[in-house]
ROSE-4610 file (N, C-alpha, C; in Angstrom, 1 decimal, always signed):
// ROSE-4610
residu = [X/X/X/X/X/X/X/X/X/X/X/X/X/X/X/X/X/X/X/X/X/X/X/X/X/X/X/X/X/X/X/X/X/X/X/X/X/X/X/X/X/X/X/X/X/X/X/X/X/X/X/X/X/X/X/X/X/X/X/X/X/X/X/X/X/X/X/X/X/X/X/X/X/X/X/X/X/X/X/X/X/X/X/X/X/X/X/X/X/X/X/X/X/X/X/X/X/X/X/X/X/X/X/X/X/X/X/X/X/X/X/X/X/X/X/X/X/X/X/X/X/X/X/X/X/X/X/X/X/X/X/X/X/X/X/X/X/X/X/X/X/X/X/X/X/X/X/X/X/X/X/X/X/X/X/X/X/X/X/X/X/X/X/X/X/X/X/X/X/X/X/X/X/X/X/X/X/X/X/X/X/X/X/X/X/X/X/X/X/X/X/X/X/X/X/X/X/X/X/X/X/X/X/X/X/X/X/X/X/X/X/X/X/X/X/X/X/X/X/X/X/X/X/X/X/X/X/X/X/X/X/X/X/X/X/X/X/X/X/X/X/X/X/X/X/X/X/X/X/X/X/X/X/X/X/X/X/X/X/X/X/X/X/X/X/X/X/X/X/X/X/X/X/X/X/X/X/X/X/X/X/X/X/X/X/X/X/X/X/X/X/X/X/X/X/X/X/X/X/X/X/X/X/X/X/X/X/X/X/X/X/X/X/X/X/X/X/X/X/X/X/X/X/X/X/X/X/X/X/X/X/X/X/X/X/X/X/X/X/X/X/X/X/X/X/X/X/X/X/X/X/X/X/X/X/X/X/X/X/X/X/X/X/X/X/X/X/X/X/X/X/X/X/X/X/X/X/X/X/X/X/X/X/X/X/X/X/X/X/X/X/X/X/X/X/X/X/X/X/X/X/X/X/X/X/X/X/X/X/X/X/X/X/X/X/X/X/X/X/X/X/X/X/X/X/X/X/X/X/X/X/X/X/X/X/X/X/X/X/X/X/X/X/X/X/X/X/X/X/X/X/X/X/X/X/X/X/X/X/X/X/X/X/X/X/X/X/X/X/X/X/X/X/X/X/X/X/X/X/X/X/X/X/X/X/X/X/X/X/X/X/X/X/X/X/X/X/X/X/X/X/X/X/X/X/X/X/X/X/X/X/X/X/X/X/X/X/X/X/X/X/X/X/X/X/X/X/X/X/X/X/X/X/X/X/X/X/X/X/X/X/X/X/X/X/X/X/X/X/X/X/X/X/X/X/X/X/X/X/X/X/X/X/X/X/X/X/X/X/X/X/X/X/X/X/X/X/X/X/X/X/X/X/X/X/X/X/X/X/X/X/X/X/X/X/X/X/X/X/X/X/X/X/X/X/X/X/X/X/X/X/X/X/X/X/X/X/X/X/X/X/X/X/X/X/X/X/X/X/X/X/X/X/X/X/X/X/X/X/X/X/X/X/X/X/X/X/X/X/X/X/X/X/X/X/X/X/X/X/X/X/X/X/X/X/X/X/X/X/X/X/X/X/X/X/X/X/X/X/X/X/X/X/X/X/X/X/X/X/X/X/X/X/X/X/X/X/X/X/X/X/X/X/X/X/X/X/X/X/X/X/X/X/X/X/X/X/X/X/X/X/X/X/X/X/X/X/X/X/X/X/X/X/X/X/X/X/X/X/X/X]
num = [1/1/1/2/2/2/3/3/3/4/4/4/5/5/5/6/6/6/7/7/7/8/8/8/9/9/9/10/10/10/11/11/11/12/12/12/13/13/13/14/14/14/15/15/15/16/16/16/17/17/17/18/18/18/19/19/19/20/20/20/21/21/21/22/22/22/23/23/23/24/24/24/25/25/25/26/26/26/27/27/27/28/28/28/29/29/29/30/30/30/31/31/31/32/32/32/33/33/33/34/34/34/35/35/35/36/36/36/37/37/37/38/38/38/39/39/39/40/40/40/41/41/41/42/42/42/43/43/43/44/44/44/45/45/45/46/46/46/47/47/47/48/48/48/49/49/49/50/50/50/51/51/51/52/52/52/53/53/53/54/54/54/55/55/55/56/56/56/57/57/57/58/58/58/59/59/59/60/60/60/61/61/61/62/62/62/63/63/63/64/64/64/65/65/65/66/66/66/67/67/67/68/68/68/69/69/69/70/70/70/71/71/71/72/72/72/73/73/73/74/74/74/75/75/75/76/76/76/77/77/77/78/78/78/79/79/79/80/80/80/81/81/81/82/82/82/83/83/83/84/84/84/85/85/85/86/86/86/87/87/87/88/88/88/89/89/89/90/90/90/91/91/91/92/92/92/93/93/93/94/94/94/95/95/95/96/96/96/97/97/97/98/98/98/99/99/99/100/100/100/101/101/101/102/102/102/103/103/103/104/104/104/105/105/105/106/106/106/107/107/107/108/108/108/109/109/109/110/110/110/111/111/111/112/112/112/113/113/113/114/114/114/115/115/115/116/116/116/117/117/117/118/118/118/119/119/119/120/120/120/121/121/121/122/122/122/123/123/123/124/124/124/125/125/125/126/126/126/127/127/127/128/128/128/129/129/129/130/130/130/131/131/131/132/132/132/133/133/133/134/134/134/135/135/135/136/136/136/137/137/137/138/138/138/139/139/139/140/140/140/141/141/141/142/142/142/143/143/143/144/144/144/145/145/145/146/146/146/147/147/147/148/148/148/149/149/149/150/150/150/151/151/151/152/152/152/153/153/153/154/154/154/155/155/155/156/156/156/157/157/157/158/158/158/159/159/159/160/160/160/161/161/161/162/162/162/163/163/163/164/164/164/165/165/165/166/166/166/167/167/167/168/168/168/169/169/169/170/170/170/171/171/171/172/172/172/173/173/173/174/174/174/175/175/175/176/176/176/177/177/177/178/178/178/179/179/179/180/180/180/181/181/181/182/182/182/183/183/183/184/184/184/185/185/185/186/186/186/187/187/187/188/188/188/189/189/189/190/190/190/191/191/191/192/192/192/193/193/193/194/194/194/195/195/195/196/196/196/197/197/197/198/198/198/199/199/199/200/200/200/201/201/201/202/202/202/203/203/203/204/204/204/205/205/205/206/206/206/207/207/207/208/208/208/209/209/209/210/210/210/211/211/211/212/212/212/213/213/213/214/214/214/215/215/215/216/216/216/217/217/217/218/218/218/219/219/219/220/220/220/221/221/221/222/222/222/223/223/223/224/224/224/225/225/225/226/226/226/227/227/227/228/228/228/229/229/229/230/230/230/231/231/231/232/232/232/233/233/233/234/234/234/235/235/235/236/236/236/237/237/237/238/238/238/239/239/239/240/240/240/241/241/241/242/242/242/243/243/243/244/244/244/245/245/245/246/246/246/247/247/247]
x = [-13.0/-13.1/-13.3/-12.5/-12.4/-13.5/-14.9/-15.6/-17.1/-16.8/-17.9/-19.1/-20.5/-21.6/-21.8/-20.6/-20.7/-21.5/-22.5/-23.9/-23.4/-22.8/-22.4/-23.5/-23.6/-24.5/-23.4/-23.7/-22.5/-23.6/-24.0/-24.2/-23.4/-23.6/-23.4/-22.0/-22.4/-22.0/-21.9/-22.5/-22.5/-21.0/-20.3/-18.7/-18.1/-16.9/-15.8/-15.5/-15.5/-14.7/-16.3/-17.4/-18.2/-18.5/-18.2/-18.1/-16.7/-15.8/-15.0/-14.9/-15.6/-15.9/-17.0/-17.8/-18.6/-17.9/-17.0/-16.4/-15.3/-14.8/-13.8/-14.6/-15.4/-16.3/-16.8/-17.2/-18.6/-17.0/-15.8/-14.6/-14.2/-14.5/-14.0/-14.8/-15.9/-17.1/-18.4/-18.2/-19.6/-20.6/-22.0/-23.3/-23.2/-23.5/-23.0/-24.6/-25.3/-26.5/-26.1/-25.9/-25.2/-26.8/-26.3/-27.3/-26.9/-27.6/-27.0/-28.3/-28.4/-29.6/-30.7/-30.1/-31.3/-31.2/-31.9/-31.6/-30.8/-31.2/-30.4/-28.4/-28.1/-27.1/-26.3/-27.0/-26.5/-26.3/-27.2/-27.5/-25.6/-25.6/-24.6/-23.1/-23.3/-21.9/-22.2/-23.2/-23.3/-23.1/-23.4/-23.4/-21.8/-21.0/-19.6/-18.5/-19.1/-18.4/-18.1/-16.9/-16.4/-16.6/-17.3/-17.3/-18.7/-18.3/-19.7/-19.9/-19.1/-19.1/-20.1/-20.9/-21.8/-23.3/-23.0/-24.4/-24.5/-23.6/-23.4/-23.6/-23.9/-24.2/-25.5/-26.1/-27.5/-27.8/-28.6/-28.8/-30.0/-30.0/-31.0/-31.0/-31.9/-32.3/-32.3/-31.6/-32.1/-31.2/-32.3/-31.6/-31.5/-30.1/-30.2/-30.6/-30.9/-31.7/-33.4/-33.2/-35.1/-35.6/-35.8/-35.9/-36.8/-37.6/-39.0/-37.9/-37.0/-36.3/-35.4/-35.0/-34.0/-34.8/-35.7/-36.6/-37.1/-37.3/-37.4/-36.5/-35.2/-33.8/-33.6/-33.8/-33.5/-34.7/-35.7/-37.2/-36.6/-36.1/-35.9/-34.9/-33.9/-32.9/-33.1/-34.2/-34.1/-35.4/-35.8/-36.5/-35.7/-34.8/-33.6/-32.7/-32.4/-31.5/-31.9/-31.5/-32.0/-30.6/-29.9/-29.1/-27.9/-27.3/-26.4/-24.8/-23.8/-22.8/-21.9/-22.0/-21.3/-22.3/-22.2/-22.5/-21.8/-21.2/-21.0/-21.2/-21.1/-22.0/-21.1/-21.1/-19.9/-20.8/-22.1/-22.9/-22.5/-22.5/-22.9/-22.9/-23.3/-23.8/-22.5/-22.0/-20.8/-21.5/-20.8/-21.7/-20.1/-20.3/-18.7/-19.1/-18.1/-18.0/-17.7/-17.0/-16.6/-17.1/-18.2/-18.7/-20.2/-20.2/-21.6/-23.0/-23.2/-24.0/-24.7/-23.6/-23.6/-24.5/-24.7/-25.6/-27.1/-28.2/-29.3/-29.4/-30.8/-31.3/-31.4/-31.7/-32.5/-31.2/-30.4/-29.0/-28.3/-28.6/-27.1/-28.2/-29.2/-30.1/-30.2/-30.0/-30.2/-28.6/-27.5/-26.2/-26.0/-26.7/-26.3/-27.3/-28.3/-29.2/-28.7/-28.3/-27.9/-27.1/-25.9/-24.6/-24.8/-25.4/-25.8/-26.9/-27.6/-29.2/-29.1/-28.3/-28.2/-28.0/-26.8/-25.7/-26.6/-27.4/-28.0/-29.0/-29.7/-31.0/-30.6/-29.4/-29.1/-29.2/-28.2/-27.7/-29.2/-30.0/-31.1/-31.6/-32.6/-33.1/-32.4/-31.1/-30.2/-29.8/-29.7/-29.5/-30.4/-31.7/-32.2/-31.6/-31.2/-30.2/-28.9/-28.0/-26.9/-26.9/-28.1/-28.0/-28.2/-29.0/-28.9/-27.6/-26.5/-25.5/-24.2/-23.5/-22.6/-21.4/-20.9/-19.8/-20.1/-21.3/-22.0/-20.7/-20.7/-19.5/-20.3/-20.0/-20.5/-19.0/-19.2/-17.7/-18.4/-17.9/-18.1/-17.1/-17.1/-16.3/-16.4/-15.3/-15.5/-14.2/-14.4/-13.2/-12.3/-11.0/-10.0/-10.2/-9.2/-9.0/-7.3/-6.8/-5.4/-5.4/-3.9/-4.2/-4.8/-4.7/-5.3/-6.7/-7.4/-8.5/-9.4/-8.2/-9.5/-8.0/-8.9/-7.9/-7.9/-6.9/-7.0/-7.8/-8.5/-9.8/-10.6/-11.0/-12.4/-12.1/-11.0/-10.5/-11.6/-12.5/-13.3/-14.7/-15.0/-16.5/-16.7/-18.3/-19.1/-19.0/-19.2/-19.6/-20.4/-21.5/-22.3/-22.1/-21.1/-20.5/-19.5/-18.9/-17.7/-18.8/-20.0/-20.7/-21.2/-22.0/-22.3/-21.2/-20.0/-19.5/-18.7/-18.6/-18.4/-19.2/-20.5/-21.8/-21.4/-20.9/-21.1/-20.0/-19.0/-17.7/-18.1/-19.0/-19.8/-20.5/-21.0/-22.1/-21.3/-20.2/-19.5/-19.4/-18.4/-17.7/-18.9/-20.1/-20.9/-21.5/-21.8/-22.2/-21.5/-20.1/-19.2/-18.8/-19.2/-19.1/-20.4/-21.5/-22.8/-23.6/-22.7/-23.2/-22.1/-20.6/-19.8/-20.3/-21.0/-21.5/-22.1/-22.9/-24.0/-23.0/-21.3/-20.9/-21.0/-21.6/-21.8/-20.6/-19.6/-18.3/-18.8/-18.3/-18.4/-17.0/-16.3/-15.1/-15.2/-14.4/-14.5/-13.0/-13.1/-12.1/-11.7/-10.6/-10.5/-9.2/-9.7/-8.7/-8.4/-7.2/-6.8/-7.1/-7.2/-7.2/-6.8/-7.3/-7.0/-7.3/-6.6/-6.7/-8.4/-9.0/-10.4/-10.5/-9.1/-8.9/-9.8/-10.3/-11.4/-10.9/-11.4/-10.8/-10.8/-11.3/-10.5/-9.4/-8.3/-7.6/-6.3/-5.0/-3.9/-3.9/-3.7/-3.4/-4.4/-5.7/-6.3/-5.8/-5.0/-4.3/-2.9/-2.5/-1.3/-0.3/-0.2/+0.6/+1.5/+1.6/+2.7/+4.0/+5.0/+6.4/+6.7/+6.9/+7.7/+7.4/+6.1/+5.8/+4.8/+4.7/+4.0/+4.8/+4.8/+5.8/+5.3/+6.3/+6.2/+5.3/+5.1/+4.0/+2.9/+2.4/+1.2/+0.4/-1.0/-1.8/-1.9/-2.7/-3.0/-4.1/-3.8/-5.2/-5.8/-7.0/-8.2/-8.4/-7.9/-6.5/-6.6/-6.0/-5.5/-6.2/-7.4/-8.2/-9.4/-9.5/-10.2/-9.6/-8.3/-7.9/-7.8/-7.5/-7.9/-9.4/-10.1/-11.6/-11.7/-10.8/-11.0/-9.9/-9.2/-8.0/-9.0/-9.9/-10.4/-11.6/-12.2/-13.4/-13.0/-11.7/-11.1/-10.7/-10.7/-9.8/-11.0/-10.3/-11.0/-12.3/-13.5/-14.3/-14.2/-13.1/-12.7/-11.7/-11.5/-10.8/-11.5/-11.4/-12.4/-11.4/-11.5/-10.9/-11.8/-11.6/-12.9/-12.8/-11.2/-10.6/-9.3/-9.4/-8.1/-7.9/-6.8/-6.5/-5.2/-4.9/-4.5/-3.4/-2.1/-1.6/-1.2/-1.3/-1.1/+0.0/+0.7/+2.1/+3.0]
y = [-39.7/-38.5/-37.5/-36.6/-36.3/-35.8/-35.4/-34.9/-34.9/-36.3/-36.9/-37.5/-36.7/-36.8/-35.4/-34.3/-33.0/-32.2/-31.5/-31.0/-29.1/-28.5/-27.0/-26.6/-25.0/-24.0/-23.2/-22.8/-21.6/-20.3/-19.1/-17.7/-17.4/-16.6/-16.0/-16.8/-18.1/-19.0/-19.2/-18.1/-18.0/-18.0/-17.4/-17.0/-16.6/-16.7/-16.2/-17.2/-16.8/-17.6/-18.3/-17.8/-18.5/-19.6/-19.5/-20.9/-21.9/-21.4/-21.8/-22.5/-22.3/-23.3/-24.2/-24.0/-25.3/-26.1/-25.8/-26.6/-27.5/-26.6/-27.6/-28.6/-27.6/-29.1/-30.1/-30.0/-30.9/-31.8/-31.9/-32.2/-33.5/-32.4/-33.5/-34.4/-34.3/-35.3/-34.5/-33.7/-32.8/-32.9/-32.8/-31.9/-30.3/-30.0/-28.4/-28.0/-27.1/-26.6/-24.6/-24.6/-23.3/-22.3/-20.9/-19.9/-18.7/-18.1/-17.0/-16.1/-15.3/-14.3/-14.6/-15.9/-16.4/-17.5/-18.6/-20.4/-20.5/-19.8/-20.1/-20.3/-18.6/-18.6/-19.6/-20.0/-21.0/-22.4/-22.6/-23.8/-24.0/-22.6/-22.6/-23.5/-22.6/-23.9/-24.9/-25.5/-27.2/-27.8/-26.8/-27.6/-27.6/-26.5/-26.4/-27.3/-27.9/-29.0/-30.2/-30.9/-31.8/-33.4/-34.3/-35.7/-36.1/-36.5/-37.0/-35.7/-35.2/-34.2/-33.1/-32.7/-32.2/-32.4/-33.7/-34.3/-34.0/-33.6/-32.9/-31.9/-31.2/-29.7/-29.5/-28.6/-28.4/-26.9/-26.3/-25.1/-24.4/-23.2/-22.5/-20.8/-20.3/-18.9/-18.2/-17.1/-16.2/-14.8/-13.6/-12.7/-12.6/-11.9/-11.7/-10.3/-9.5/-8.7/-8.8/-9.9/-10.5/-11.3/-10.5/-12.1/-13.2/-12.8/-13.9/-15.3/-14.6/-15.5/-16.7/-15.8/-16.4/-17.4/-17.3/-18.2/-19.4/-19.2/-19.6/-21.0/-20.5/-21.1/-22.1/-21.6/-22.5/-23.9/-22.8/-24.1/-25.7/-25.4/-26.0/-26.7/-26.2/-26.9/-28.1/-27.6/-28.1/-29.4/-29.7/-30.5/-31.6/-31.3/-32.1/-32.7/-32.3/-32.7/-32.0/-33.1/-33.1/-32.0/-31.4/-31.2/-30.0/-29.1/-28.3/-28.0/-28.6/-28.9/-27.7/-27.0/-25.6/-24.6/-23.5/-22.3/-21.0/-21.4/-19.9/-18.6/-17.4/-16.3/-15.9/-15.8/-15.3/-14.3/-14.1/-13.3/-12.3/-11.0/-9.8/-8.8/-7.7/-6.6/-5.6/-5.5/-5.0/-3.4/-2.1/-1.0/-0.3/+0.2/+1.0/+2.3/+2.8/+4.9/+5.1/+6.5/+7.2/+8.1/+8.5/+9.6/+8.8/+9.6/+9.2/+9.4/+10.5/+10.9/+10.5/+9.9/+9.0/+7.9/+7.3/+6.1/+6.2/+5.5/+6.2/+5.2/+6.0/+5.5/+4.2/+3.7/+1.9/+1.1/+1.6/+0.8/+1.1/+1.8/+1.5/+1.2/+1.0/+0.0/-1.7/-1.5/-2.8/-3.7/-2.6/-2.9/-3.5/-2.7/-2.9/-4.3/-4.0/-5.4/-6.8/-6.8/-7.8/-8.4/-7.8/-8.1/-8.3/-7.0/-7.3/-7.9/-7.3/-8.4/-9.2/-9.9/-11.3/-12.1/-11.4/-12.3/-13.3/-11.5/-12.4/-13.2/-12.7/-13.6/-15.3/-15.2/-16.6/-17.4/-16.9/-17.7/-18.0/-16.6/-16.9/-18.1/-17.9/-19.5/-20.7/-20.6/-22.2/-22.7/-21.6/-22.6/-23.5/-23.7/-25.0/-26.0/-26.1/-27.1/-27.4/-26.3/-26.4/-26.8/-26.7/-27.3/-28.6/-29.2/-30.8/-31.4/-30.9/-31.3/-31.5/-32.8/-33.0/-31.9/-31.4/-30.5/-29.2/-28.0/-27.1/-25.9/-25.1/-24.3/-23.2/-22.2/-20.8/-20.2/-19.5/-19.0/-17.7/-16.5/-15.3/-14.8/-14.3/-13.8/-12.1/-11.4/-10.1/-9.4/-8.4/-7.7/-7.0/-6.9/-6.3/-4.8/-4.1/-2.8/-2.4/-2.1/-1.4/+0.1/+0.4/+1.3/+2.6/+2.7/+4.2/+3.9/+2.8/+2.7/+1.8/+1.5/+0.6/-0.4/-1.9/-2.4/-2.6/-3.1/-3.0/-3.2/-4.5/-5.0/-4.3/-3.5/-2.6/-0.9/-0.6/+0.7/+1.6/+1.0/+1.8/+1.9/+0.9/+0.9/+1.9/+1.9/+3.2/+2.7/+4.0/+3.8/+3.1/+2.4/+1.7/+0.2/-0.1/-1.2/-1.1/-0.7/-0.7/-0.3/+0.0/-0.1/-1.5/-1.8/-3.6/-4.2/-3.9/-5.0/-5.1/-3.9/-3.7/-4.0/-4.2/-4.9/-5.6/-6.7/-7.9/-8.4/-7.9/-8.2/-8.4/-7.0/-7.1/-8.0/-8.1/-9.1/-10.7/-11.0/-12.3/-12.5/-11.3/-11.4/-11.8/-11.3/-11.4/-12.4/-13.5/-14.2/-15.5/-15.3/-16.3/-16.4/-15.3/-15.3/-16.1/-15.9/-16.1/-17.6/-18.0/-19.6/-20.9/-20.0/-21.1/-21.9/-21.6/-22.7/-23.8/-23.7/-24.9/-25.5/-25.0/-26.1/-25.2/-24.5/-24.0/-22.7/-23.3/-22.3/-21.2/-19.9/-19.0/-18.5/-18.5/-17.7/-16.7/-16.0/-14.9/-14.9/-14.6/-14.7/-12.9/-12.5/-10.9/-10.9/-11.2/-11.3/-10.1/-9.2/-8.7/-9.0/-8.2/-8.5/-9.5/-10.5/-12.2/-12.4/-13.4/-14.0/-14.9/-14.3/-15.0/-16.0/-16.6/-17.4/-19.0/-19.1/-20.5/-21.4/-22.1/-23.5/-24.5/-24.1/-25.4/-25.2/-24.3/-23.8/-24.5/-24.2/-24.9/-25.1/-23.2/-22.8/-23.6/-24.0/-24.6/-25.7/-26.5/-27.5/-27.6/-26.4/-26.2/-26.4/-26.5/-27.4/-26.5/-25.3/-24.3/-24.6/-25.2/-25.8/-24.8/-23.4/-22.7/-22.2/-22.1/-21.6/-20.4/-19.6/-18.1/-17.3/-16.4/-15.3/-13.9/-13.5/-12.7/-11.1/-11.1/-10.0/-10.6/-11.9/-12.1/-12.2/-11.9/-12.1/-13.5/-13.2/-14.4/-14.9/-16.3/-17.2/-17.5/-17.8/-18.4/-19.7/-20.7/-21.6/-21.9/-20.6/-20.7/-20.2/-19.6/-18.9/-20.2/-21.1/-22.4/-23.4/-23.4/-24.2/-23.9/-22.8/-21.9/-22.7/-22.4/-22.7/-24.2/-25.4/-26.5/-26.9/-26.1/-26.4/-25.7/-24.9/-24.8/-25.6/-26.3/-26.9/-28.3/-29.1/-30.0/-30.0/-28.8/-29.0/-29.6/-30.2/-30.6/-29.9/-30.1/-29.3/-28.5/-29.1/-27.8/-26.5/-26.4/-25.5/-24.8/-23.3/-22.1/-21.1/-21.1/-19.9/-18.8/-17.8/-16.8/-16.5/-15.8/-15.2/-15.4/-15.3/-15.5/-13.9/-13.1/-12.1/-12.3/-11.8/-11.5/-10.5/-10.6/-9.3/-9.1/-7.9/-8.0/-8.4/-8.8/-8.9/-7.6]
z = [-16.1/-16.6/-15.0/-14.4/-12.9/-12.7/-13.1/-13.4/-13.2/-13.5/-14.1/-13.0/-13.9/-12.6/-11.9/-12.1/-11.4/-12.4/-11.7/-11.9/-12.1/-13.1/-13.6/-14.4/-13.7/-14.3/-14.8/-16.0/-16.2/-17.0/-16.8/-17.4/-18.0/-19.1/-20.0/-21.2/-21.2/-22.0/-23.5/-24.3/-25.3/-26.3/-25.7/-26.0/-25.0/-25.3/-24.8/-23.6/-22.3/-21.2/-20.6/-20.6/-20.5/-21.5/-22.6/-23.4/-23.0/-22.8/-22.2/-21.3/-20.2/-19.0/-19.7/-20.3/-20.9/-21.3/-22.5/-23.3/-22.3/-21.0/-20.8/-19.4/-18.8/-18.1/-18.3/-19.3/-20.6/-20.9/-21.4/-21.5/-20.3/-19.0/-17.6/-17.1/-18.1/-17.9/-17.3/-16.5/-15.6/-17.0/-16.1/-16.7/-16.4/-17.9/-17.9/-18.2/-17.4/-18.0/-18.3/-19.5/-20.2/-20.2/-20.0/-20.4/-21.5/-21.9/-22.6/-23.0/-23.2/-23.9/-24.5/-25.2/-26.3/-26.1/-26.2/-26.4/-27.5/-28.4/-29.9/-30.0/-29.0/-28.5/-27.8/-26.7/-26.0/-26.5/-27.6/-28.4/-29.3/-29.9/-30.6/-29.7/-28.3/-27.8/-27.3/-27.4/-27.4/-28.9/-29.9/-31.1/-31.2/-30.9/-31.4/-30.4/-29.4/-28.9/-29.7/-29.4/-30.0/-29.3/-29.7/-29.1/-28.3/-27.6/-26.8/-25.7/-25.0/-24.7/-25.1/-26.1/-26.7/-25.7/-25.9/-25.2/-23.7/-23.1/-21.4/-21.6/-22.8/-22.4/-22.7/-22.2/-22.1/-22.6/-22.9/-23.4/-23.0/-22.5/-22.4/-22.5/-22.6/-23.0/-21.6/-20.9/-19.9/-19.8/-20.2/-19.6/-18.5/-18.2/-16.3/-16.0/-16.8/-16.3/-16.0/-16.4/-16.4/-15.1/-13.9/-12.7/-13.3/-14.3/-14.5/-15.0/-16.0/-16.8/-16.0/-14.6/-14.3/-13.1/-12.8/-12.1/-12.9/-14.4/-14.9/-15.4/-15.8/-15.8/-14.6/-13.5/-12.5/-12.0/-12.7/-12.6/-13.6/-14.8/-15.8/-15.7/-15.0/-14.9/-13.6/-12.9/-11.3/-12.2/-13.3/-14.0/-14.4/-14.8/-15.2/-14.3/-13.2/-11.8/-10.6/-9.5/-8.6/-7.3/-8.7/-7.5/-8.4/-8.3/-8.9/-8.0/-8.3/-7.4/-7.9/-9.0/-9.0/-9.6/-9.5/-9.9/-10.3/-11.9/-12.1/-12.7/-11.7/-12.3/-13.3/-14.5/-15.5/-16.2/-16.5/-17.5/-17.2/-17.6/-17.2/-18.5/-18.6/-19.5/-19.6/-20.9/-21.3/-21.9/-21.0/-21.3/-21.7/-22.9/-23.5/-22.8/-23.3/-23.0/-21.5/-21.7/-20.2/-20.0/-20.9/-20.2/-19.7/-18.2/-17.7/-18.6/-19.0/-20.0/-21.2/-21.7/-23.0/-23.1/-21.6/-22.1/-21.6/-22.0/-21.8/-20.2/-20.0/-18.7/-18.4/-19.5/-19.9/-20.1/-20.8/-20.7/-19.1/-18.6/-17.5/-16.7/-16.8/-15.4/-16.0/-17.2/-17.3/-17.2/-17.2/-17.0/-15.5/-15.0/-13.4/-13.0/-13.6/-12.9/-13.3/-15.1/-15.6/-14.4/-14.6/-13.8/-12.0/-11.6/-10.2/-9.5/-9.7/-9.4/-10.4/-11.3/-11.7/-11.2/-11.0/-9.7/-8.3/-7.8/-6.3/-7.0/-7.9/-8.1/-8.3/-9.4/-9.7/-8.3/-7.7/-6.5/-5.4/-5.7/-4.5/-5.3/-6.6/-7.4/-7.3/-7.5/-7.9/-6.3/-4.9/-4.1/-3.3/-3.4/-3.2/-3.8/-4.9/-6.0/-5.0/-4.9/-4.2/-3.4/-2.4/-0.9/-1.0/-2.1/-2.4/-2.7/-2.7/-3.1/-2.1/-2.2/-1.1/-1.1/-2.0/-2.8/-3.6/-2.5/-3.6/-3.8/-4.6/-4.6/-5.6/-5.6/-6.2/-6.8/-7.8/-8.6/-9.1/-9.0/-9.2/-10.2/-11.2/-12.3/-12.0/-11.6/-11.3/-12.0/-12.5/-13.2/-12.2/-12.1/-11.3/-12.0/-10.9/-11.4/-10.7/-11.9/-11.4/-10.3/-10.4/-9.4/-9.9/-11.1/-11.4/-11.7/-11.2/-11.4/-12.7/-13.3/-13.9/-15.1/-15.5/-15.8/-17.4/-18.0/-19.7/-20.0/-19.8/-20.5/-20.4/-19.4/-19.2/-19.1/-19.1/-19.0/-19.9/-21.0/-22.0/-21.6/-20.3/-19.8/-19.1/-19.3/-18.2/-16.8/-16.4/-14.9/-14.6/-14.8/-14.8/-14.6/-15.6/-15.7/-13.9/-13.9/-12.6/-11.5/-11.5/-10.5/-10.0/-11.4/-11.3/-10.6/-11.3/-10.5/-9.1/-8.5/-7.4/-6.1/-7.2/-6.1/-6.3/-7.2/-7.2/-6.4/-6.4/-5.3/-4.0/-3.6/-2.4/-1.6/-3.1/-2.6/-2.9/-3.4/-3.1/-1.5/-1.5/+0.1/+1.4/+1.3/+2.4/+2.4/+1.0/+0.7/+0.9/+1.1/+1.4/+2.9/+3.5/+5.3/+5.7/+4.8/+5.7/+5.0/+3.6/+3.5/+4.1/+4.4/+4.7/+5.7/+7.3/+7.8/+7.4/+6.4/+5.5/+4.2/+4.6/+3.7/+2.3/+1.9/+0.4/+0.8/-1.0/-0.5/-1.7/-1.5/-2.5/-3.1/-3.8/-4.2/-5.7/-5.8/-6.5/-8.0/-8.9/-9.8/-10.0/-9.8/-10.4/-11.3/-12.2/-13.6/-14.0/-14.5/-15.5/-16.9/-17.6/-19.1/-19.6/-20.2/-19.9/-21.8/-22.4/-23.8/-23.5/-24.5/-24.7/-25.9/-25.9/-27.2/-27.1/-28.4/-28.0/-27.3/-26.7/-26.0/-27.0/-28.3/-29.3/-29.6/-29.9/-30.1/-29.3/-29.7/-29.2/-27.9/-27.5/-26.4/-24.9/-25.3/-24.5/-24.1/-25.5/-24.7/-24.0/-24.0/-23.1/-24.2/-25.9/-26.4/-27.0/-26.4/-26.8/-26.2/-26.7/-26.0/-25.5/-25.7/-25.4/-24.4/-23.7/-22.8/-23.4/-22.0/-22.7/-22.7/-23.6/-24.0/-22.4/-22.0/-21.1/-21.8/-22.6/-23.0/-23.8/-23.4/-23.5/-22.3/-22.2/-21.5/-21.0/-19.7/-18.8/-19.8/-19.5/-20.7/-19.9/-21.0/-20.2/-19.8/-20.4/-19.6/-18.5/-17.9/-16.3/-15.6/-16.3/-15.4/-14.9/-16.3/-15.8/-14.9/-15.4/-14.0/-12.4/-12.2/-11.0/-10.6/-11.2/-10.8/-10.7/-11.5/-11.0/-9.7/-9.9/-8.6/-7.3/-7.7/-5.8/-5.9/-6.9/-6.8/-6.2/-6.8/-5.9/-4.6/-4.1/-2.5/-1.3/-0.7/+0.3/+1.2/+1.3/+1.7/+2.9/+3.9/+4.5/+4.2/+3.4/+2.5/+1.4/+2.4/+1.6/+1.0/-0.2/-0.9/-1.0/-0.7/-0.8/-2.2/-2.8/-4.2/-4.7/-5.9/-7.0/-7.3/-7.1/-7.3/-8.2/-9.5/-10.8/-10.8/-11.2/-11.3/-12.5/-13.1/-14.7/-15.2/-16.1/-17.1/-17.2]
C-alpha cells in the first residue's frame, strides 16, 4: 500500500468530501484521524469503511468553532502518534442565504470562527506533530468563485461564508511562504461545484468505461487524486494551489 504508515488528519469527515478523503487514504494504507462535530458522526465514517481499512480510521469529535475542542483533538491524536504527515483542513460551516440580515449574529460568528478561526487553530495545535514528520504537508479546501463572484456550489451561500473562505485562502497563502523554509508544505484546492458522490460508488473506482460526460461535474475522485499527486512529489517541489475551471 503506497501510503502505509502515513499519518493523516482530516476535519469535517462525517460526509461528502471529508468522508471520501478518510476512505481513500485508509484504503491506501494510511492511519487516518478524522473529526466531525460529534464523535458519533465521525464514528459513522469509520464503521462504513470496508475491510481492514476500517481499523486504520480513528474517530474524534471536534467542533471547529470551539478552540478548546481543537486543542483536545490535537492532544488526543498526539497520544496515539508522535507525528502527523498530512493535515487536511476540510471542515467548514455552511450558511445559507444571500441576505446579510437574515442570519443571526451567532450564526455569522460561528460560520467565520469554524472555517477561518478553525483552520488557523488546527494548524497551530497540530504544527508540533507536523514538525515531527519527515514529510509534513497541509491541505486546505477553499471554495472558488467565478467571474460573477460565486460558484454554482456556493452561489446561495451567505456573505459570512465567503468572508470565512477568503480569510482561509489568505491564511493559506502566507502560511505557505512562512513554513516553506522549515520543510512544511502548504497547498490549497480551489474547486468549483463538484460531485460529492460516495467513494463506495463505481465513480470512485474509476470504472466508468465511457469516461466523464462533458456535462458532468468535477468528481470527488479527481480532487482526491490531486492531493495524492501533491503529497507524492519530491520534497523540493512546492505546489501552492490547484485551481479548477468549471465545466
